C-alpha positions in Angstrom: 102.9 140.0 140.3 101.7 143.0 138.1 100.7 141.8 134.7 100.5 145.4 133.5 104.1 145.2 132.5 103.5 142.5 129.9 102.3 142.9 126.3 99.2 140.7 125.9 98.5 142.3 122.5 100.8 139.8 120.9 98.8 136.8 122.3 96.6 135.7 119.4 94.2 132.8 118.9 94.7 131.9 115.3 91.6 129.7 115.5 89.6 133.0 115.3 90.9 133.7 111.9 90.3 130.2 110.7 86.7 130.2 112.1 85.9 133.6 110.7 87.2 132.6 107.2 85.2 129.4 107.3 82.1 131.2 108.5 82.4 133.6 105.6 82.8 130.7 103.2 79.8 128.8 104.5 77.6 131.8 104.7 78.3 132.7 101.0 77.0 129.2 100.1 74.1 129.1 102.6 70.7 128.9 100.9 68.2 128.8 103.8 66.8 132.1 105.3 69.2 133.3 107.9 69.6 136.5 110.1 72.9 138.1 109.3 72.8 140.8 111.9 75.9 141.6 113.9 74.6 139.7 117.0 73.8 136.5 115.1 77.1 136.5 113.2 79.1 137.1 116.4 77.1 134.4 118.1 78.0 131.9 115.3 81.7 132.8 115.6 81.7 132.5 119.4 79.8 129.2 119.4 82.2 127.7 116.8 85.2 129.0 118.6 84.0 127.4 121.9 84.1 124.0 120.2 87.4 124.0 118.3 90.8 123.6 119.8 92.4 127.0 120.4 95.6 127.8 118.5 97.3 130.5 120.5 100.6 132.1 119.3 102.8 134.8 120.5 105.3 135.0 117.6 105.6 134.7 113.9 106.8 131.2 114.3 103.6 130.4 116.0 101.8 131.6 112.9 103.6 129.0 110.9 102.6 126.3 113.4 98.9 127.3 113.2 99.0 127.5 109.4 100.0 123.8 109.3 97.2 123.0 111.8 94.6 123.9 109.2 96.3 121.6 106.7 95.7 118.7 109.1 92.6 117.0 108.0 91.2 116.5 111.5 91.5 120.1 112.5 90.1 121.5 109.2 87.2 119.1 109.6 86.6 120.2 113.2 86.5 123.9 112.1 84.1 123.2 109.2 81.8 121.1 111.5 81.9 123.7 114.3 81.0 126.5 112.0 78.2 124.5 110.3 76.7 123.5 113.7 76.9 127.1 115.0 75.1 128.5 111.9 72.4 125.9 112.3 72.0 126.6 116.1 71.8 130.3 115.7 69.5 130.1 112.7 67.1 128.0 114.7 67.5 130.0 118.0 68.7 133.5 117.4 69.4 135.5 120.6 66.7 138.1 119.5 63.2 138.2 118.3 62.7 137.8 114.6 60.6 140.6 113.3 57.6 139.3 111.4 55.3 142.3 111.1 52.3 141.8 108.9 52.1 143.8 105.7 49.2 146.1 105.1 46.0 144.1 104.7 47.4 141.0 106.4 46.3 141.9 109.9 43.6 139.7 111.4 
């Protein structure tokens, strides 16, 4: 079976949108020092998405279904918790070295 004949562009995980929106909301309110480089932000999103239930759709009707999912308290809570936990994990263990070069006069 050749899958080249099918339009996979219409296959969408609406959880991505929900996680990204929640990530943006939480980062705006975050007060601890945090790396906001592209790698760290994408790591946070990926980590959160790996822990929430996916909400795939292929039609506009599916969009309505996924919109109601966020209204469900349990799903909304799982998205918020997944994003919070992802932010904390990446903050504590970024996938790159944190630059901490000494300023002039601070070298030992």
